[in-house]
C-alpha positions as CSV (number, residue, x, y, z in Angstrom):
1,M,0.0,0.0,0.0
2,S,1.2,3.5,-0.8
3,S,2.2,6.0,1.9
4,S,-1.0,8.0,1.1
5,K,-3.0,5.1,2.5
6,Q,-1.2,4.9,5.8
7,D,-4.1,6.6,7.7
8,I,-6.8,4.4,6.1
9,K,-8.8,2.2,8.5
10,V,-11.5,-0.3,7.4
11,C,-14.2,-0.3,10.1
12,I,-15.0,-3.9,10.7
13,A,-17.3,-5.7,13.1
14,V,-17.0,-9.3,14.3
15,A,-20.1,-11.5,14.6
16,G,-19.9,-14.1,17.3
17,L,-17.8,-14.1,20.5
18,G,-17.1,-17.7,20.9
19,R,-13.5,-19.1,20.7
20,M,-13.1,-18.1,17.1
21,G,-14.7,-14.7,17.3
22,K,-12.6,-13.6,20.3
23,R,-9.5,-14.7,18.5
24,H,-10.4,-12.9,15.3
25,V,-10.9,-9.7,17.3
26,K,-7.5,-10.1,18.9
27,T,-5.9,-10.7,15.5
28,L,-7.6,-7.6,13.9
29,L,-6.5,-5.4,16.8
30,S,-2.9,-6.5,17.0
31,R,-1.9,-7.8,13.6
32,V,-4.0,-6.0,10.9
33,P,-2.9,-2.3,10.8
34,Y,-5.5,-1.2,8.2
35,A,-8.4,-2.6,10.2
36,Q,-10.3,-0.9,13.0
37,V,-12.7,-3.1,15.1
38,V,-15.7,-0.9,15.9
39,A,-18.3,-3.4,17.0
40,V,-18.9,-7.0,18.1
41,C,-22.0,-9.0,18.8
42,S,-23.3,-12.1,20.6
43,A,-26.6,-13.5,21.9
44,D,-24.9,-15.1,24.9
45,P,-25.2,-13.1,28.1
46,T,-21.9,-14.4,29.5
47,E,-20.0,-13.4,26.3
48,L,-21.6,-10.0,26.3
49,E,-20.6,-9.3,29.9
50,W,-17.0,-10.5,29.1
51,A,-16.8,-8.3,25.9
52,R,-18.1,-5.1,27.7
53,N,-15.3,-5.5,30.2
54,E,-12.6,-6.7,27.8
55,Y,-13.2,-4.1,25.0
56,A,-14.1,-1.1,27.1
57,D,-10.7,0.6,26.5
58,W,-10.8,-0.1,22.8
59,G,-14.0,1.8,22.1
60,I,-15.6,-1.3,20.6
61,V,-19.4,-1.2,20.8
62,V,-20.9,-4.5,22.0
63,Y,-24.3,-5.5,20.6
64,D,-26.6,-8.3,21.7
65,S,-28.1,-8.5,18.1
66,Y,-26.5,-9.1,14.8
67,E,-29.2,-7.2,13.0
68,T,-28.5,-4.1,15.2
69,M,-24.7,-4.4,14.9
70,I,-24.8,-4.2,11.1
71,L,-26.5,-0.8,11.4
72,H,-23.5,0.6,13.3
73,P,-22.6,4.0,11.9
74,G,-19.7,3.9,9.4
75,L,-19.4,0.1,9.4
76,Q,-17.7,-1.2,6.2
77,A,-17.1,-4.9,6.8
78,V,-18.3,-7.9,8.8
79,W,-16.4,-11.0,9.8
80,V,-19.0,-13.7,10.3
81,S,-17.7,-16.1,13.0
82,T,-20.9,-17.5,14.4
83,S,-22.3,-21.1,14.3
84,T,-22.6,-22.6,10.8
85,D,-26.4,-22.6,10.8
86,V,-26.5,-18.8,10.6
87,H,-23.5,-18.1,8.3
88,A,-25.7,-17.8,5.2
89,S,-28.4,-15.6,6.7
90,Q,-25.9,-13.3,8.3
91,T,-23.8,-13.0,5.2
92,T,-27.0,-12.3,3.2
93,A,-28.0,-9.5,5.7
94,A,-24.6,-7.9,5.5
95,I,-24.5,-7.9,1.7
96,Q,-28.0,-6.4,1.6
97,K,-26.7,-3.6,3.9
98,G,-23.9,-2.9,1.5
99,L,-21.1,-4.4,3.7
100,N,-18.0,-6.3,2.7
101,V,-18.0,-9.8,4.3
102,L,-15.6,-12.5,5.3
103,C,-17.6,-15.6,6.2
104,E,-16.0,-18.5,8.0
105,K,-16.4,-22.0,6.4
106,P,-18.7,-23.6,5.5
107,L,-21.0,-21.0,4.1
108,S,-24.2,-22.9,5.1
109,T,-25.5,-26.3,6.3
110,D,-27.6,-26.3,3.1
111,I,-26.1,-26.3,-0.4
112,E,-29.1,-24.6,-2.0
113,E,-29.0,-21.8,0.6
114,A,-25.3,-21.4,0.0
115,Q,-25.8,-21.1,-3.8
116,Q,-28.4,-18.3,-3.2
117,V,-25.8,-16.4,-1.1
118,V,-23.2,-16.8,-3.8
119,K,-25.7,-15.5,-6.4
120,L,-26.5,-12.5,-4.2
121,A,-22.7,-11.8,-3.7
122,N,-22.1,-11.9,-7.5
123,A,-25.0,-9.5,-8.0
124,H,-23.0,-7.0,-5.8
125,P,-19.5,-7.1,-7.5
126,H,-18.5,-3.8,-5.8
127,L,-18.5,-5.6,-2.4
128,K,-15.7,-7.9,-1.2
129,V,-17.4,-11.1,-0.1
130,M,-14.9,-13.8,0.8
131,A,-14.8,-17.5,1.8
132,G,-12.8,-18.2,5.0
133,F,-10.7,-21.2,4.1
134,S,-7.8,-20.3,6.3
135,R,-5.4,-23.2,5.3
136,R,-4.9,-21.6,1.9
137,F,-3.2,-18.7,3.8
138,D,-0.8,-21.0,5.7
139,A,2.8,-20.6,4.7
140,S,3.5,-24.3,4.6
141,Y,0.4,-25.2,2.5
142,R,1.2,-22.3,0.1
143,D,4.8,-23.6,-0.2
144,A,3.5,-27.1,-1.0
145,K,1.2,-25.6,-3.7
146,A,4.2,-23.8,-5.2
147,K,6.2,-27.0,-5.3
148,I,3.4,-28.8,-7.0
149,A,3.0,-25.9,-9.5
150,S,6.7,-26.2,-10.3
151,N,6.2,-29.8,-11.3
152,S,8.5,-31.1,-8.5
153,I,6.3,-34.1,-7.9
154,G,5.0,-34.5,-11.4
155,D,1.2,-34.8,-11.9
156,P,-0.5,-35.0,-8.5
157,F,-3.1,-37.8,-8.3
158,L,-3.7,-38.5,-4.6
159,V,-4.3,-36.4,-1.5
160,R,-4.3,-37.8,2.0
161,S,-5.4,-35.2,4.5
162,Q,-6.6,-35.2,8.1
163,T,-8.0,-32.9,10.7
164,C,-7.8,-34.5,14.2
165,D,-8.7,-32.4,17.2
166,L,-7.7,-32.8,20.9
167,V,-10.4,-34.7,22.8
168,D,-12.8,-32.3,24.5
169,D,-14.3,-33.2,27.9
170,T,-15.9,-29.8,28.7
171,G,-19.1,-30.4,26.7
172,F,-18.2,-27.6,24.2
173,F,-17.8,-29.9,21.2
174,V,-21.1,-31.7,21.7
175,R,-23.0,-28.4,22.0
176,Y,-21.1,-27.1,18.9
177,A,-21.8,-30.3,16.9
178,A,-25.6,-29.7,17.1
179,K,-25.2,-26.7,14.7
180,N,-22.3,-27.5,12.5
181,G,-23.7,-29.8,9.9
182,G,-21.8,-33.0,10.8
183,M,-18.3,-34.4,10.8
184,F,-17.7,-34.2,7.0
185,V,-19.4,-30.8,6.5
186,D,-17.5,-29.2,9.4
187,C,-14.4,-30.9,10.5
188,C,-13.5,-32.3,7.1
189,I,-14.3,-29.3,5.0
190,H,-10.7,-27.9,5.1
191,D,-9.3,-31.3,3.9
192,I,-11.8,-31.4,1.1
193,D,-10.9,-27.9,0.1
194,L,-7.2,-28.8,0.1
195,S,-7.8,-31.7,-2.2
196,L,-9.4,-29.3,-4.7
197,Y,-6.5,-26.8,-4.1
198,Y,-3.8,-29.4,-4.9
199,L,-5.5,-31.6,-7.5
200,G,-6.6,-28.7,-9.7
201,D,-9.8,-28.4,-11.7
202,V,-11.3,-31.8,-10.7
203,K,-14.9,-32.9,-10.2
204,P,-16.1,-35.6,-7.9
205,K,-17.2,-38.9,-9.4
206,A,-18.1,-40.9,-6.3
207,V,-17.7,-40.7,-2.5
208,W,-18.1,-43.1,0.3
209,A,-17.5,-42.9,4.1
210,V,-17.5,-44.8,7.4
211,G,-17.4,-43.6,10.9
212,T,-17.6,-44.5,14.6
213,I,-18.3,-43.0,18.0
214,S,-15.4,-43.6,20.4
215,H,-15.9,-40.9,23.0
216,H,-19.0,-38.8,22.6
217,P,-22.1,-41.1,22.7
218,E,-24.3,-37.9,22.6
219,L,-23.5,-37.7,18.9
220,A,-25.7,-40.7,18.1
221,A,-28.8,-38.6,18.6
222,L,-27.4,-36.1,16.0
223,D,-26.7,-38.8,13.4
224,D,-23.0,-37.9,13.7
225,V,-19.7,-39.5,14.6
226,D,-16.5,-38.4,16.4
227,N,-14.2,-40.3,14.0
228,G,-14.7,-40.6,10.3
229,V,-13.0,-41.7,7.1
230,G,-14.1,-40.5,3.7
231,V,-12.9,-41.3,0.2
232,V,-13.5,-39.2,-2.9
233,E,-12.9,-40.5,-6.4
234,Y,-12.5,-37.7,-8.8
235,W,-13.1,-37.9,-12.6
236,G,-9.8,-38.4,-14.3
237,G,-8.4,-41.0,-11.9
238,K,-7.5,-38.8,-9.0
239,I,-8.3,-39.8,-5.4
240,A,-8.6,-38.1,-2.0
241,Y,-8.7,-39.8,1.4
242,F,-9.7,-38.0,4.6
243,Y,-9.5,-38.9,8.3
244,C,-11.3,-36.6,10.8
245,S,-11.4,-37.0,14.5
246,R,-12.5,-35.1,17.6
247,T,-10.9,-37.5,20.1
248,Q,-7.1,-37.3,19.8
249,A,-5.3,-37.7,23.2
250,H,-2.0,-36.1,22.1
251,G,-3.2,-32.8,20.6
252,H,-4.2,-31.1,17.4
253,D,-2.9,-33.4,14.6
254,V,-3.4,-31.9,11.2
255,C,-1.4,-33.0,8.1
256,T,-1.7,-33.4,4.4
257,E,0.2,-35.5,1.9
258,V,0.0,-35.0,-1.9
259,V,1.3,-37.9,-4.1
260,G,2.4,-37.2,-7.7
261,T,3.9,-39.2,-10.5
262,K,7.4,-38.2,-9.6
263,G,7.3,-37.8,-5.8
264,K,5.2,-36.3,-3.0
265,V,5.0,-33.3,-0.7
266,M,4.0,-33.6,3.0
267,V,2.8,-30.9,5.4
268,N,3.1,-31.3,9.1
269,L,3.2,-35.1,9.2
270,D,4.9,-34.9,12.5
271,P,3.0,-32.2,14.4
272,R,5.1,-30.1,16.8
273,A,4.4,-27.3,19.3
274,N,8.0,-26.1,18.8
275,N,11.5,-27.3,18.0
276,V,12.2,-28.8,21.4
277,T,12.7,-32.6,21.8
278,S,13.1,-34.3,25.1
279,A,15.1,-37.5,25.7
280,S,15.0,-39.6,28.8
281,S,14.9,-43.2,29.9
282,S,11.4,-43.4,28.7
283,G,12.4,-42.4,25.2
284,I,12.4,-39.4,22.9
285,S,9.4,-37.1,22.7
286,H,8.1,-33.7,21.8
287,E,5.0,-31.7,22.5
288,V,2.1,-31.1,20.1
289,Q,-0.1,-28.0,19.7
290,P,-3.3,-28.4,21.8
291,E,-5.7,-27.0,19.1
292,Y,-6.0,-25.5,15.6
293,W,-5.3,-21.9,16.7
294,E,-1.7,-22.5,17.7
295,R,-1.1,-24.2,14.4
296,F,-2.9,-21.6,12.2
297,E,-2.7,-18.3,14.0
298,D,-0.4,-16.8,11.4
299,A,-2.6,-18.1,8.6
300,F,-5.6,-16.3,10.1
301,A,-3.6,-13.1,10.3
302,T,-2.6,-13.4,6.7
303,E,-6.2,-14.1,5.7
304,A,-7.4,-11.0,7.6
305,N,-4.7,-8.7,6.1
306,E,-5.4,-9.9,2.5
307,F,-9.1,-9.4,3.0
308,I,-8.7,-5.9,4.3
309,A,-6.2,-5.1,1.5
310,S,-8.8,-6.1,-1.1
311,I,-11.1,-3.5,0.4
312,V,-8.4,-0.7,0.7
313,D,-7.0,-1.4,-2.8
314,N,-10.3,-2.4,-4.5
315,T,-8.8,-5.6,-5.7
316,P,-10.4,-9.0,-6.0
317,V,-10.7,-11.0,-2.8
318,P,-8.1,-13.8,-2.5
319,L,-10.7,-16.5,-2.2
320,K,-14.1,-16.1,-3.9
321,L,-17.2,-17.0,-2.0
322,E,-18.2,-19.7,-4.5
323,L,-14.9,-21.5,-3.7
324,G,-16.6,-23.4,-1.0
325,L,-19.6,-24.7,-3.0
326,M,-17.9,-27.8,-4.4
327,S,-16.4,-28.6,-1.0
328,L,-19.8,-28.3,0.6
329,K,-21.3,-30.6,-2.1
330,I,-18.7,-33.2,-1.4
331,G,-19.0,-32.8,2.4
332,W,-22.8,-33.3,2.3
333,A,-22.3,-36.3,0.0
334,L,-19.8,-37.8,2.4
335,Q,-22.3,-37.2,5.3
336,E,-25.0,-39.0,3.3
337,A,-22.7,-41.9,2.5
338,L,-21.7,-42.2,6.2
339,L,-25.3,-42.5,7.3
340,S,-26.5,-44.7,4.4
341,G,-23.6,-47.0,3.9
342,E,-24.0,-46.3,0.2
343,R,-21.7,-44.8,-2.5
344,V,-22.9,-41.4,-3.7
345,R,-22.2,-40.6,-7.3
346,F,-21.7,-37.5,-9.4
347,D,-21.9,-36.7,-13.1
348,E,-18.8,-35.3,-15.0
349,D,-19.9,-31.7,-14.2
350,G,-19.9,-32.4,-10.4
351,N,-23.7,-32.6,-10.0
352,Q,-24.9,-35.3,-7.6
353,L,-26.7,-38.1,-9.4
354,D,-28.3,-39.9,-6.5
355,S,-29.3,-38.8,-3.1
356,V,-29.9,-41.0,-0.2
357,R,-31.4,-38.3,2.0
358,G,-34.8,-39.8,1.8
359,K,-33.5,-43.1,3.0
360,L,-31.8,-41.7,6.2
């Protein structure tokens, strides 16, 4: 940005004051110089009380209603960081108010609703409306992409990717699971997106999935699992394999491997909190990050800065909103395959041929 823009501030509000929302506010305040957080909102009384105390010295207005928050004077952008079931409606409301939007993944728990939001965003091209797929902003994942683009591994044909969270005994995850769309729509969505990122312009041919409940029996009532494996066969002979878990004992274990005709690239196969290794009579060990934030904090900061830069410089957003539509289609198909035990197929344009929803 030029020196003439040094005093520019994009007035942004954050919707949702759960774990993610609070962290996004902190990132915007401390690591995004062209952003000014002017408002936040939550419907939770405890979060509201916390925010009024925490943000009092920052001049941030705390709202108990999203609809009221987006009327804040001078507001230019909203970061939607609420539960998945309201992502689409809140993004829609912001666009209709003429606001720029960064919406966390996935855009909706319903593919048709997500398509309508994308259609609305495309009808307002002057607004910056962006999909929040944070791993595409991670330095290691971007480096892997560059290596693949340089033909260092030949033609990539297989992606193995996993998102495995530290087991949660506080009850937070079970409450969250009721609104997130299921294991493959929520936990797996980043891995699905990475397979599309690395394999190129591919369309799904068929998907199938299995899962189990090893720690959270409450998920049975939600038709969900806490450990799942999904496989996607893409047209053209390319394959993706996903493992997602909410029950890891050792920490946040996220990794991706891309296999090509001349080699492979691997990201974070041996997760580490830092570069310290301990050796004793019991063996050699190292610590692992406890959750996703420690692993991807820098990626979220890069994402925020690039989104704000697109507003300041009036340039295209780094990730278009429709980016997540195919990932959502695949995620829902995997969820259907998990519950039905059947393979779900697609035509060569990526349209689902058979639905098992009526059989569930």
